[in-house]
C-alpha positions as CSV (number, residue, x, y, z in Angstrom):
1,M,3.7,32.4,-19.0
2,K,2.2,34.4,-21.9
3,M,-0.2,37.1,-20.7
4,N,-3.9,36.4,-21.3
5,K,-5.7,39.6,-20.3
6,Q,-9.2,38.1,-20.6
7,E,-8.3,35.1,-18.4
8,I,-6.6,37.4,-15.9
9,D,-9.6,39.7,-15.6
10,A,-11.9,36.7,-15.2
11,L,-9.7,35.2,-12.5
12,I,-9.6,38.5,-10.6
13,R,-13.4,38.7,-10.7
14,L,-13.5,35.3,-8.9
15,L,-11.1,36.3,-6.1
16,D,-14.1,37.0,-3.8
17,D,-15.3,33.4,-4.0
18,N,-15.9,31.9,-0.5
19,D,-14.8,28.4,-1.6
20,S,-11.2,28.1,-0.4
21,E,-10.4,25.4,-3.1
22,V,-11.6,27.8,-5.8
23,F,-9.5,30.6,-4.4
24,D,-6.4,28.4,-4.1
25,H,-6.8,27.5,-7.8
26,I,-7.2,31.1,-8.9
27,Q,-4.3,32.2,-6.7
28,L,-2.0,29.6,-8.2
29,K,-2.9,30.6,-11.8
30,L,-2.3,34.3,-11.1
31,I,1.0,33.6,-9.4
32,N,2.1,31.5,-12.4
33,Y,1.9,34.6,-14.6
34,G,4.7,36.1,-12.6
35,K,5.7,39.8,-12.2
36,E,3.9,40.9,-15.4
37,V,0.5,40.4,-13.8
38,I,1.2,42.8,-10.8
39,P,0.2,46.1,-12.5
40,I,-3.2,44.5,-13.4
41,L,-3.6,43.2,-9.8
42,E,-2.7,46.7,-8.5
43,N,-5.4,48.3,-10.7
44,A,-7.9,45.7,-9.5
45,W,-7.0,46.5,-5.9
46,S,-7.5,50.3,-6.5
47,S,-10.9,49.8,-8.1
48,S,-12.2,47.4,-5.5
49,L,-14.2,48.4,-2.4
50,D,-14.2,44.8,-1.0
51,A,-11.7,44.6,1.9
52,M,-11.4,40.8,1.6
53,M,-10.7,41.0,-2.1
54,Q,-8.1,43.7,-1.5
55,E,-6.4,41.6,1.1
56,R,-6.3,38.6,-1.2
57,I,-4.8,40.7,-4.0
58,E,-2.1,42.0,-1.6
59,A,-1.3,38.4,-0.6
60,I,-1.0,37.3,-4.2
61,I,1.2,40.2,-5.2
62,H,3.5,39.5,-2.2
63,K,3.8,35.8,-3.1
64,I,4.7,36.8,-6.7
65,Q,7.3,39.3,-5.6
66,F,8.7,36.9,-3.0
67,E,9.1,34.0,-5.4
68,D,10.9,36.3,-7.9
69,L,13.2,37.6,-5.1
70,Q,14.1,34.0,-4.1
71,H,15.0,33.3,-7.7
72,Q,17.1,36.5,-8.1
73,L,18.9,35.8,-4.8
74,H,19.6,32.2,-5.9
75,V,21.1,33.5,-9.2
76,W,23.2,36.1,-7.4
77,S,24.5,33.6,-4.9
78,H,25.4,30.9,-7.4
79,S,26.9,33.2,-10.1
80,G,29.9,34.3,-8.0
81,S,28.2,36.9,-5.7
82,Q,30.6,39.5,-7.1
83,E,28.4,42.5,-6.5
84,L,28.0,43.0,-2.8
85,I,25.7,46.0,-3.2
86,K,23.4,44.0,-5.5
87,G,23.1,41.4,-2.8
88,A,22.1,44.1,-0.2
89,L,19.6,45.6,-2.7
90,L,18.0,42.2,-3.1
91,I,17.5,41.9,0.6
92,A,16.0,45.4,0.8
93,R,13.5,44.3,-1.8
94,Y,12.1,41.9,0.7
95,Q,10.5,44.7,2.6
96,Y,10.6,47.4,-0.1
97,P,9.7,45.6,-3.4
98,D,9.3,48.9,-5.3
99,L,12.8,50.0,-4.3
100,E,14.4,52.3,-6.9
101,E,17.9,51.0,-7.2
102,E,19.0,53.8,-9.5
103,V,18.5,56.4,-6.7
104,I,20.7,54.4,-4.3
105,Q,23.4,53.8,-7.0
106,K,23.5,57.5,-7.7
107,Q,24.1,58.3,-4.0
108,L,26.8,55.7,-3.9
109,D,28.4,57.1,-7.0
110,R,28.8,60.5,-5.3
111,M,30.5,58.8,-2.4
112,R,32.7,56.7,-4.7
113,K,33.7,59.9,-6.6
114,D,34.6,61.7,-3.3
115,A,36.8,58.8,-2.3
116,W,38.5,58.6,-5.7
117,L,39.3,62.3,-5.8
118,E,40.9,62.2,-2.3
119,M,43.1,59.1,-2.8
120,N,46.6,59.0,-4.2
121,D,49.4,56.5,-4.3
122,R,51.5,58.3,-1.7
123,L,49.1,57.7,1.2
124,T,49.9,55.0,3.8
125,A,47.3,52.4,4.8
126,L,46.3,54.4,7.9
127,E,46.1,57.7,5.9
128,Q,43.8,56.0,3.4
129,I,41.5,54.9,6.2
130,N,41.5,58.4,7.7
131,V,40.4,59.8,4.3
132,L,37.7,57.2,4.1
133,N,36.5,58.0,7.6
134,K,36.3,61.7,6.7
135,I,34.3,61.0,3.6
136,F,32.0,58.4,5.2
137,F,31.4,59.8,8.6
138,D,32.1,63.5,8.4
139,I,31.0,64.5,4.9
140,H,28.2,62.0,4.3
141,G,27.2,61.7,8.0
142,F,26.9,57.9,8.5
143,G,27.0,56.5,12.0
144,G,25.8,53.6,14.2
145,N,22.2,53.4,15.3
146,T,22.9,53.1,19.0
147,T,19.3,54.0,20.2
148,N,17.5,51.4,18.1
149,Y,20.3,48.8,17.5
150,H,18.1,45.8,16.7
151,A,15.6,47.5,14.4
152,P,15.1,45.8,11.1
153,Q,15.5,49.1,9.3
154,N,19.2,49.0,10.2
155,S,19.7,46.1,7.7
156,F,18.0,47.7,4.7
157,I,20.4,49.6,2.5
158,N,17.8,52.1,1.2
159,V,16.8,53.1,4.8
160,V,20.4,53.4,6.0
161,M,21.2,55.5,2.9
162,E,18.3,57.8,3.8
163,T,18.7,58.0,7.6
164,R,22.5,57.6,7.6
165,K,22.1,55.3,10.6
166,G,22.7,51.5,10.6
167,N,24.0,48.4,12.3
168,P,27.7,47.3,12.1
169,L,27.1,45.0,9.1
170,M,25.2,47.5,6.9
171,L,27.7,50.3,7.7
172,S,30.5,47.9,6.8
173,I,28.9,47.0,3.5
174,L,28.6,50.6,2.5
175,Y,32.1,51.5,3.8
176,L,33.5,48.5,2.0
177,E,31.9,49.5,-1.3
178,I,33.5,52.9,-1.1
179,A,36.9,51.5,-0.2
180,R,36.8,48.9,-3.0
181,S,35.9,51.6,-5.6
182,A,39.0,53.5,-4.6
183,G,41.2,50.4,-4.8
184,I,41.7,50.1,-1.1
185,P,42.1,46.4,0.1
186,V,39.4,46.4,2.7
187,Y,37.5,43.2,3.5
188,G,34.6,42.0,5.7
189,V,35.4,40.0,8.8
190,N,32.7,37.7,10.3
191,L,33.3,38.5,14.0
192,P,30.5,37.1,16.2
193,E,28.2,39.8,17.7
194,H,29.9,42.6,15.8
195,F,30.8,42.7,12.2
196,I,34.1,44.5,11.4
197,L,36.5,45.1,8.5
198,C,40.2,44.4,7.9
199,Y,42.9,46.1,5.8
200,K,44.9,43.5,4.0
201,D,48.5,44.1,2.7
202,E,48.3,43.1,-1.0
203,L,51.7,44.4,-2.0
204,N,53.6,41.5,-0.7
205,D,53.8,38.1,-2.3
206,P,50.4,36.4,-1.7
207,V,51.9,33.0,-2.1
208,A,54.6,33.5,0.6
209,I,52.4,35.1,3.2
210,D,49.3,33.7,4.7
211,D,46.0,35.7,5.2
212,H,46.6,36.3,8.9
213,S,50.0,37.9,8.5
214,R,48.8,40.0,5.6
215,I,46.2,41.8,7.7
216,L,47.7,45.1,8.8
217,F,44.8,46.2,11.1
218,Y,41.0,46.0,11.7
219,I,38.4,48.7,11.3
220,N,35.1,49.3,13.2
221,P,32.7,51.3,11.0
222,F,30.1,51.3,13.9
223,S,32.6,53.3,15.9
224,R,33.4,55.9,13.3
225,G,36.1,53.8,11.7
226,D,38.3,53.1,14.8
227,V,41.4,51.1,13.9
228,F,42.6,48.2,16.2
229,Q,44.7,45.1,16.2
230,R,44.2,41.3,16.6
231,K,44.6,41.5,20.4
232,E,41.4,43.5,20.7
233,I,39.5,40.7,19.0
234,D,41.1,38.2,21.4
235,S,39.9,40.3,24.3
236,F,36.4,40.7,22.8
237,L,36.0,37.0,22.2
238,A,37.3,36.2,25.7
239,Q,34.7,38.6,27.2
240,L,32.0,36.8,25.3
241,K,33.4,33.4,26.3
242,I,33.7,32.5,22.6
243,R,36.4,30.2,21.4
244,Q,38.8,31.7,18.9
245,E,38.3,30.6,15.3
246,S,40.3,31.7,12.2
247,S,37.2,32.9,10.5
248,Y,36.7,35.5,13.2
249,Y,40.0,37.2,12.1
250,E,40.1,36.6,8.4
251,P,38.2,38.0,5.3
252,C,34.8,36.6,4.6
253,T,33.0,36.4,1.2
254,N,30.2,38.6,-0.1
255,K,27.8,35.6,0.2
256,E,28.7,35.2,3.9
257,M,28.0,38.9,4.4
258,I,24.6,38.7,2.8
259,Q,23.8,35.5,4.7
260,R,24.6,37.3,7.9
261,L,22.4,40.2,6.8
262,I,19.5,37.8,6.5
263,R,20.2,36.3,9.9
264,N,20.3,39.8,11.4
265,L,16.8,40.4,9.9
266,M,15.6,37.1,11.2
267,N,16.7,38.1,14.7
268,S,15.2,41.5,14.5
269,Y,11.8,40.3,13.3
270,Y,11.8,37.4,15.9
271,K,12.3,40.0,18.7
272,L,9.3,41.9,17.3
273,G,7.2,38.8,17.1
274,F,6.9,38.7,13.3
275,L,7.3,34.9,12.9
276,D,5.9,34.9,9.4
277,K,8.7,37.1,8.3
278,V,11.2,34.9,10.0
279,E,9.9,31.9,8.1
280,E,10.2,33.8,4.8
281,L,13.7,34.9,5.6
282,E,14.6,31.3,6.3
283,K,13.5,30.6,2.7
284,L,15.7,33.4,1.4
285,M,18.6,32.0,3.4
286,K,18.1,28.6,1.6
287,A,18.1,30.4,-1.7
288,T,21.7,31.4,-1.0
289,I,23.0,27.9,-0.1
């Protein structure tokens, strides 16, 4: 909608109206302006001394940002979901709408460069993973958040990049991004209760060999990149009394990883009693379907 500064100012002045129908009408008109109206609303919030008006402005800004996020996530999900990091950044914008993506991308670029400089064609698959582990865990200091495992912060890429602590999925997303940038065939695996990665042999004929037989080994970024085999997954599932499914062993898509990221956040906020956030995250999940 084309910006009309006079109308916007007039609408903002009416935000303290006690009539709920009037407020609903004003709110809808402001929301229809989209993101462009946010700076004006923020200025109005700063200059207001009315607590109720400030609260209403905050709610309108959140609704505008949330609707925009739903749209962006839908576009990402239905246009190939090629950029995994972009998906993770969108989810982080749910809690941190003013997130500076450039800062995170620069940090990732340094890690990508470190991996690229260390890799060469003579390294075996295990040697490549050892190099990645050194870069990711030793040089850049990433690790699992074992003391506050279910905290929502573990699922936000900007927080994990800052604290260097995360849950299995977010650590896997970052590890995977560095591996892919170095041309290493590492993929996500949607194992229940604990997200992991796999190293896939892509040198052999992809037509003659199925996905299962092409997986050389699995990687656990939450445990400093430990390498293990299929039998360990068998034991893990047996311990949890979960029936084996092929999807628990084979590569998953970027979209499935972001959907799991949303589910993790839903579980985290549910445990904390933030049911309003759970409902909003359900809407974000629908945007990916």
